[in-house]
N, CA, C and O atoms as a GROMACS GRO file, in nm:
protein
  348
    1MET      N    1  -4.298  -7.212   4.199
    1MET     CA    2  -4.394  -7.113   4.151
    1MET      C    3  -4.319  -6.987   4.112
    1MET      O    4  -4.234  -6.939   4.187
    2THR      N    5  -4.348  -6.932   3.996
    2THR     CA    6  -4.283  -6.809   3.952
    2THR      C    7  -4.374  -6.690   3.978
    2THR      O    8  -4.497  -6.700   3.973
    3LEU      N    9  -4.311  -6.579   4.004
    3LEU     CA   10  -4.386  -6.456   4.030
    3LEU      C   11  -4.421  -6.389   3.898
    3LEU      O   12  -4.347  -6.401   3.801
    4PRO      N   13  -4.534  -6.318   3.895
    4PRO     CA   14  -4.567  -6.240   3.775
    4PRO      C   15  -4.464  -6.130   3.752
    4PRO      O   16  -4.396  -6.086   3.845
    5VAL      N   17  -4.452  -6.087   3.628
    5VAL     CA   18  -4.353  -5.986   3.589
    5VAL      C   19  -4.369  -5.859   3.670
    5VAL      O   20  -4.269  -5.800   3.711
    6TRP      N   21  -4.491  -5.816   3.695
    6TRP     CA   22  -4.511  -5.689   3.766
    6TRP      C   23  -4.453  -5.695   3.907
    6TRP      O   24  -4.409  -5.593   3.960
    7GLN      N   25  -4.452  -5.814   3.968
    7GLN     CA   26  -4.394  -5.823   4.103
    7GLN      C   27  -4.242  -5.809   4.099
    7GLN      O   28  -4.183  -5.748   4.188
    8TYR      N   29  -4.179  -5.866   3.995
    8TYR     CA   30  -4.035  -5.847   3.979
    8TYR      C   31  -4.002  -5.700   3.959
    8TYR      O   32  -3.908  -5.648   4.018
    9GLN      N   33  -4.081  -5.632   3.875
    9GLN     CA   34  -4.057  -5.491   3.848
    9GLN      C   35  -4.077  -5.408   3.975
    9GLN      O   36  -4.000  -5.316   4.002
   10GLU      N   37  -4.179  -5.442   4.052
   10GLU     CA   38  -4.206  -5.370   4.175
   10GLU      C   39  -4.090  -5.388   4.273
   10GLU      O   40  -4.045  -5.293   4.337
   11GLU      N   41  -4.042  -5.511   4.284
   11GLU     CA   42  -3.929  -5.538   4.373
   11GLU      C   43  -3.804  -5.463   4.328
   11GLU      O   44  -3.730  -5.410   4.411
   12PHE      N   45  -3.782  -5.458   4.198
   12PHE     CA   46  -3.667  -5.386   4.143
   12PHE      C   47  -3.673  -5.238   4.180
   12PHE      O   48  -3.574  -5.181   4.225
   13VAL      N   49  -3.788  -5.176   4.161
   13VAL     CA   50  -3.805  -5.034   4.192
   13VAL      C   51  -3.788  -5.008   4.341
   13VAL      O   52  -3.723  -4.910   4.379
   14LEU      N   53  -3.844  -5.093   4.425
   14LEU     CA   54  -3.830  -5.075   4.569
   14LEU      C   55  -3.684  -5.085   4.612
   14LEU      O   56  -3.639  -5.009   4.697
   15ASN      N   57  -3.611  -5.179   4.554
   15ASN     CA   58  -3.469  -5.192   4.586
   15ASN      C   59  -3.390  -5.070   4.539
   15ASN      O   60  -3.296  -5.027   4.605
   16LEU      N   61  -3.428  -5.014   4.424
   16LEU     CA   62  -3.362  -4.892   4.377
   16LEU      C   63  -3.386  -4.777   4.474
   16LEU      O   64  -3.295  -4.700   4.504
   17LEU      N   65  -3.509  -4.765   4.521
   17LEU     CA   66  -3.541  -4.658   4.615
   17LEU      C   67  -3.466  -4.673   4.746
   17LEU      O   68  -3.433  -4.574   4.811
   18LYS      N   69  -3.438  -4.798   4.785
   18LYS     CA   70  -3.361  -4.823   4.907
   18LYS      C   71  -3.213  -4.792   4.887
   18LYS      O   72  -3.137  -4.785   4.983
   19GLY      N   73  -3.173  -4.775   4.762
   19GLY     CA   74  -3.033  -4.746   4.734
   19GLY      C   75  -2.951  -4.871   4.706
   19GLY      O   76  -2.828  -4.863   4.699
   20GLU      N   77  -3.017  -4.986   4.691
   20GLU     CA   78  -2.944  -5.109   4.662
   20GLU      C   79  -2.906  -5.113   4.514
   20GLU      O   80  -2.984  -5.074   4.427
   21GLU      N   81  -2.784  -5.160   4.488
   21GLU     CA   82  -2.737  -5.166   4.351
   21GLU      C   83  -2.803  -5.283   4.279
   21GLU      O   84  -2.811  -5.393   4.333
   22GLN      N   85  -2.850  -5.259   4.158
   22GLN     CA   86  -2.914  -5.361   4.079
   22GLN      C   87  -2.834  -5.384   3.952
   22GLN      O   88  -2.783  -5.290   3.892
   23THR      N   89  -2.822  -5.509   3.912
   23THR     CA   90  -2.760  -5.539   3.784
   23THR      C   91  -2.864  -5.606   3.697
   23THR      O   92  -2.937  -5.695   3.741
   24MET      N   93  -2.870  -5.562   3.573
   24MET     CA   94  -2.971  -5.615   3.482
   24MET      C   95  -2.901  -5.678   3.363
   24MET      O   96  -2.793  -5.637   3.322
   25SER      N   97  -2.966  -5.780   3.308
   25SER     CA   98  -2.912  -5.840   3.187
   25SER      C   99  -2.918  -5.737   3.075
   25SER      O  100  -3.008  -5.653   3.072
   26GLY      N  101  -2.824  -5.744   2.984
   26GLY     CA  102  -2.821  -5.651   2.873
   26GLY      C  103  -2.739  -5.526   2.902
   26GLY      O  104  -2.722  -5.441   2.814
   27THR      N  105  -2.687  -5.514   3.024
   27THR     CA  106  -2.601  -5.402   3.056
   27THR      C  107  -2.459  -5.453   3.076
   27THR      O  108  -2.439  -5.573   3.095
   28LYS      N  109  -2.363  -5.365   3.071
   28LYS     CA  110  -2.223  -5.406   3.089
   28LYS      C  111  -2.202  -5.467   3.227
   28LYS      O  112  -2.137  -5.570   3.241
   29THR      N  113  -2.258  -5.403   3.328
   29THR     CA  114  -2.243  -5.454   3.465
   29THR      C  115  -2.306  -5.592   3.480
   29THR      O  116  -2.250  -5.680   3.544
   30GLY      N  117  -2.423  -5.610   3.420
   30GLY     CA  118  -2.489  -5.740   3.425
   30GLY      C  119  -2.408  -5.848   3.355
   30GLY      O  120  -2.402  -5.962   3.400
   31GLY      N  121  -2.346  -5.811   3.243
   31GLY     CA  122  -2.263  -5.906   3.169
   31GLY      C  123  -2.139  -5.947   3.247
   31GLY      O  124  -2.100  -6.064   3.247
   32VAL      N  125  -2.078  -5.851   3.313
   32VAL     CA  126  -1.961  -5.880   3.395
   32VAL      C  127  -1.999  -5.973   3.510
   32VAL      O  128  -1.925  -6.066   3.543
   33GLN      N  129  -2.114  -5.946   3.570
   33GLN     CA  130  -2.159  -6.030   3.681
   33GLN      C  131  -2.193  -6.171   3.632
   33GLN      O  132  -2.161  -6.268   3.701
   34ALA      N  133  -2.255  -6.183   3.517
   34ALA     CA  134  -2.288  -6.314   3.461
   34ALA      C  135  -2.161  -6.393   3.430
   34ALA      O  136  -2.154  -6.514   3.456
   35ALA      N  137  -2.061  -6.326   3.374
   35ALA     CA  138  -1.934  -6.392   3.343
   35ALA      C  139  -1.867  -6.441   3.471
   35ALA      O  140  -1.812  -6.551   3.475
   36SER      N  141  -1.872  -6.360   3.574
   36SER     CA  142  -1.813  -6.398   3.702
   36SER      C  143  -1.884  -6.521   3.760
   36SER      O  144  -1.819  -6.613   3.809
   37THR      N  145  -2.017  -6.522   3.753
   37THR     CA  146  -2.095  -6.634   3.803
   37THR      C  147  -2.064  -6.762   3.725
   37THR      O  148  -2.047  -6.868   3.784
   38ASN      N  149  -2.056  -6.750   3.592
   38ASN     CA  150  -2.023  -6.867   3.510
   38ASN      C  151  -1.887  -6.924   3.545
   38ASN      O  152  -1.870  -7.045   3.553
   39LYS      N  153  -1.789  -6.837   3.567
   39LYS     CA  154  -1.654  -6.882   3.602
   39LYS      C  155  -1.652  -6.949   3.738
   39LYS      O  156  -1.579  -7.046   3.758
   40LYS      N  157  -1.730  -6.897   3.834
   40LYS     CA  158  -1.737  -6.958   3.967
   40LYS      C  159  -1.802  -7.096   3.960
   40LYS      O  160  -1.754  -7.191   4.023
   41ARG      N  161  -1.909  -7.106   3.885
   41ARG     CA  162  -1.983  -7.233   3.877
   41ARG      C  163  -1.911  -7.340   3.797
   41ARG      O  164  -1.907  -7.457   3.836
   42TYR      N  165  -1.853  -7.300   3.683
   42TYR     CA  166  -1.803  -7.397   3.587
   42TYR      C  167  -1.652  -7.397   3.570
   42TYR      O  168  -1.600  -7.473   3.488
   43GLY      N  169  -1.581  -7.314   3.643
   43GLY     CA  170  -1.436  -7.310   3.635
   43GLY      C  171  -1.386  -7.191   3.556
   43GLY      O  172  -1.459  -7.131   3.477
   44LYS      N  173  -1.258  -7.158   3.579
   44LYS     CA  174  -1.200  -7.039   3.515
   44LYS      C  175  -1.190  -7.052   3.364
   44LYS      O  176  -1.190  -6.951   3.293
   45ASN      N  177  -1.182  -7.175   3.314
   45ASN     CA  178  -1.167  -7.195   3.170
   45ASN      C  179  -1.301  -7.223   3.100
   45ASN      O  180  -1.303  -7.285   2.994
   46PHE      N  181  -1.411  -7.178   3.157
   46PHE     CA  182  -1.544  -7.203   3.102
   46PHE      C  183  -1.556  -7.156   2.958
   46PHE      O  184  -1.601  -7.231   2.871
   47TYR      N  185  -1.516  -7.033   2.931
   47TYR     CA  186  -1.533  -6.977   2.797
   47TYR      C  187  -1.438  -7.042   2.698
   47TYR      O  188  -1.471  -7.055   2.580
   48GLU      N  189  -1.320  -7.084   2.744
   48GLU     CA  190  -1.228  -7.158   2.657
   48GLU      C  191  -1.291  -7.290   2.614
   48GLU      O  192  -1.284  -7.328   2.497
   49ARG      N  193  -1.352  -7.360   2.710
   49ARG     CA  194  -1.411  -7.491   2.680
   49ARG      C  195  -1.529  -7.481   2.583
   49ARG      O  196  -1.538  -7.560   2.489
   50ILE      N  197  -1.617  -7.385   2.604
   50ILE     CA  198  -1.732  -7.376   2.513
   50ILE      C  199  -1.690  -7.327   2.375
   50ILE      O  200  -1.750  -7.365   2.274
   51GLY      N  201  -1.587  -7.243   2.370
   51GLY     CA  202  -1.533  -7.200   2.241
   51GLY      C  203  -1.469  -7.314   2.166
   51GLY      O  204  -1.484  -7.326   2.044
   52ALA      N  205  -1.398  -7.401   2.239
   52ALA     CA  206  -1.334  -7.518   2.176
   52ALA      C  207  -1.440  -7.613   2.122
   52ALA      O  208  -1.421  -7.672   2.015
   53MET      N  209  -1.550  -7.629   2.195
   53MET     CA  210  -1.659  -7.717   2.147
   53MET      C  211  -1.711  -7.667   2.013
   53MET      O  212  -1.730  -7.746   1.920
   54GLY      N  213  -1.734  -7.539   2.003
   54GLY     CA  214  -1.784  -7.481   1.878
   54GLY      C  215  -1.683  -7.494   1.766
   54GLY      O  216  -1.719  -7.520   1.651
   55GLY      N  217  -1.556  -7.476   1.799
   55GLY     CA  218  -1.451  -7.487   1.699
   55GLY      C  219  -1.436  -7.628   1.645
   55GLY      O  220  -1.408  -7.648   1.527
   56LYS      N  221  -1.455  -7.727   1.732
   56LYS     CA  222  -1.441  -7.867   1.690
   56LYS      C  223  -1.552  -7.910   1.595
   56LYS      O  224  -1.528  -7.989   1.504
   57ILE      N  225  -1.675  -7.859   1.616
   57ILE     CA  226  -1.785  -7.902   1.530
   57ILE      C  227  -1.800  -7.814   1.406
   57ILE      O  228  -1.882  -7.843   1.318
   58SER      N  229  -1.720  -7.706   1.398
   58SER     CA  230  -1.729  -7.616   1.284
   58SER      C  231  -1.688  -7.686   1.155
   58SER      O  232  -1.596  -7.768   1.154
   59ARG      N  233  -1.756  -7.654   1.048
   59ARG     CA  234  -1.726  -7.713   0.918
   59ARG      C  235  -1.656  -7.612   0.825
   59ARG      O  236  -1.634  -7.640   0.708
   60GLY      N  237  -1.623  -7.496   0.879
   60GLY     CA  238  -1.552  -7.395   0.801
   60GLY      C  239  -1.637  -7.323   0.700
   60GLY      O  240  -1.585  -7.260   0.608
   61GLY      N  241  -1.767  -7.331   0.714
   61GLY     CA  242  -1.856  -7.265   0.619
   61GLY      C  243  -1.882  -7.121   0.659
   61GLY      O  244  -1.799  -7.056   0.723
   62GLY      N  245  -1.996  -7.073   0.620
   62GLY     CA  246  -2.033  -6.937   0.655
   62GLY      C  247  -1.996  -6.839   0.545
   62GLY      O  248  -1.947  -6.878   0.439
   63PHE      N  249  -2.020  -6.714   0.571
   63PHE     CA  250  -1.999  -6.611   0.470
   63PHE      C  251  -1.852  -6.589   0.440
   63PHE      O  252  -1.817  -6.546   0.330
   64ALA      N  253  -1.764  -6.615   0.536
   64ALA     CA  254  -1.621  -6.595   0.511
   64ALA      C  255  -1.571  -6.689   0.402
   64ALA      O  256  -1.479  -6.655   0.327
   65ALA      N  257  -1.631  -6.806   0.393
   65ALA     CA  258  -1.588  -6.904   0.292
   65ALA      C  259  -1.649  -6.875   0.156
   65ALA      O  260  -1.599  -6.924   0.054
   66ASN      N  261  -1.756  -6.796   0.152
   66ASN     CA  262  -1.825  -6.772   0.026
   66ASN      C  263  -1.872  -6.626   0.019
   66ASN      O  264  -1.988  -6.598   0.050
   67PRO      N  265  -1.785  -6.534  -0.020
   67PRO     CA  266  -1.822  -6.392  -0.022
   67PRO      C  267  -1.938  -6.360  -0.118
   67PRO      O  268  -2.015  -6.268  -0.093
   68GLU      N  269  -1.950  -6.435  -0.226
   68GLU     CA  270  -2.060  -6.412  -0.320
   68GLU      C  271  -2.194  -6.441  -0.254
   68GLU      O  272  -2.291  -6.368  -0.275
   69LEU      N  273  -2.199  -6.547  -0.175
   69LEU     CA  274  -2.321  -6.581  -0.101
   69LEU      C  275  -2.355  -6.468  -0.003
   69LEU      O  276  -2.472  -6.432   0.012
   70ALA      N  277  -2.255  -6.414   0.062
   70ALA     CA  278  -2.277  -6.303   0.156
   70ALA      C  279  -2.333  -6.182   0.082
   70ALA      O  280  -2.424  -6.116   0.133
   71ARG      N  281  -2.281  -6.153  -0.036
   71ARG     CA  282  -2.328  -6.037  -0.112
   71ARG      C  283  -2.474  -6.054  -0.151
   71ARG      O  284  -2.553  -5.961  -0.136
   72THR      N  285  -2.511  -6.173  -0.203
   72THR     CA  286  -2.650  -6.194  -0.245
   72THR      C  287  -2.746  -6.195  -0.126
   72THR      O  288  -2.857  -6.143  -0.135
   73ALA      N  289  -2.702  -6.254  -0.014
   73ALA     CA  290  -2.787  -6.255   0.105
   73ALA      C  291  -2.808  -6.113   0.157
   73ALA      O  292  -2.919  -6.077   0.197
   74GLY      N  293  -2.703  -6.034   0.156
   74GLY     CA  294  -2.714  -5.895   0.201
   74GLY      C  295  -2.806  -5.813   0.112
   74GLY      O  296  -2.881  -5.728   0.159
   75ALA      N  297  -2.800  -5.840  -0.018
   75ALA     CA  298  -2.888  -5.769  -0.112
   75ALA      C  299  -3.034  -5.806  -0.088
   75ALA      O  300  -3.121  -5.719  -0.089
   76LYS      N  301  -3.059  -5.935  -0.065
   76LYS     CA  302  -3.196  -5.978  -0.037
   76LYS      C  303  -3.248  -5.915   0.091
   76LYS      O  304  -3.362  -5.868   0.096
   77GLY      N  305  -3.165  -5.914   0.195
   77GLY     CA  306  -3.206  -5.853   0.322
   77GLY      C  307  -3.230  -5.704   0.309
   77GLY      O  308  -3.323  -5.650   0.369
   78GLY      N  309  -3.146  -5.638   0.231
   78GLY     CA  310  -3.161  -5.494   0.210
   78GLY      C  311  -3.289  -5.461   0.139
   78GLY      O  312  -3.356  -5.364   0.173
   79LYS      N  313  -3.324  -5.541   0.038
   79LYS     CA  314  -3.450  -5.518  -0.035
   79LYS      C  315  -3.571  -5.542   0.054
   79LYS      O  316  -3.669  -5.468   0.049
   80ALA      N  317  -3.562  -5.647   0.136
   80ALA     CA  318  -3.676  -5.682   0.222
   80ALA      C  319  -3.700  -5.577   0.329
   80ALA      O  320  -3.815  -5.552   0.366
   81SER      N  321  -3.595  -5.515   0.378
   81SER     CA  322  -3.611  -5.420   0.489
   81SER      C  323  -3.629  -5.277   0.442
   81SER      O  324  -3.655  -5.188   0.524
   82ARG      N  325  -3.615  -5.252   0.316
   82ARG     CA  326  -3.626  -5.115   0.265
   82ARG      C  327  -3.770  -5.065   0.275
   82ARG      O  328  -3.863  -5.135   0.237
   83LYS      N  329  -3.786  -4.948   0.325
   83LYS     CA  330  -3.921  -4.890   0.334
   83LYS      C  331  -3.962  -4.838   0.198
   83LYS      O  332  -3.882  -4.779   0.125
   84THR      N  333  -4.087  -4.858   0.164
   84THR     CA  334  -4.138  -4.807   0.037
   84THR      C  335  -4.216  -4.679   0.064
   84THR      O  336  -4.263  -4.656   0.175
   85LYS      N  337  -4.227  -4.598  -0.038
   85LYS     CA  338  -4.300  -4.474  -0.024
   85LYS      C  339  -4.448  -4.504  -0.015
   85LYS      O  340  -4.501  -4.590  -0.085
   86THR      N  341  -4.515  -4.431   0.072
   86THR     CA  342  -4.659  -4.448   0.085
   86THR      C  343  -4.728  -4.356  -0.015
   86THR      O  344  -4.679  -4.247  -0.047
   87LYS      N  345  -4.841  -4.399  -0.063
   87LYS     CA  346  -4.913  -4.321  -0.162
   87LYS      C  347  -5.016  -4.232  -0.098
   87LYS      O  348  -5.086  -4.159  -0.167
   0.00000   0.00000   0.00000
C-alpha cells in the first residue's frame, strides 16, 4: 500500500523540524546519494556497463551526423515556442 503524497510531505517537514538531513531527487546531494546506492547494488562499474549497452546499440545517427537536420528541427521548435503578440 502506498501513502498519499500529503503524508510524504508531512513526514518530510517533520523530519526537517527534527533537524534530520533530507535528500531529495533533483538536487546535487540526492544525485550523489542515488549514484552511491546504484554502485552498492549493482557494482562499481554500473555506469560503465549501462553506457556500453547504449554504445553497442547506437547506429551513429542523431544531429551530429546530420547538421542540416538539426538546423531545420531547431527552426521548427523555435517557431512553435515563440510567443505571439496579443491583440
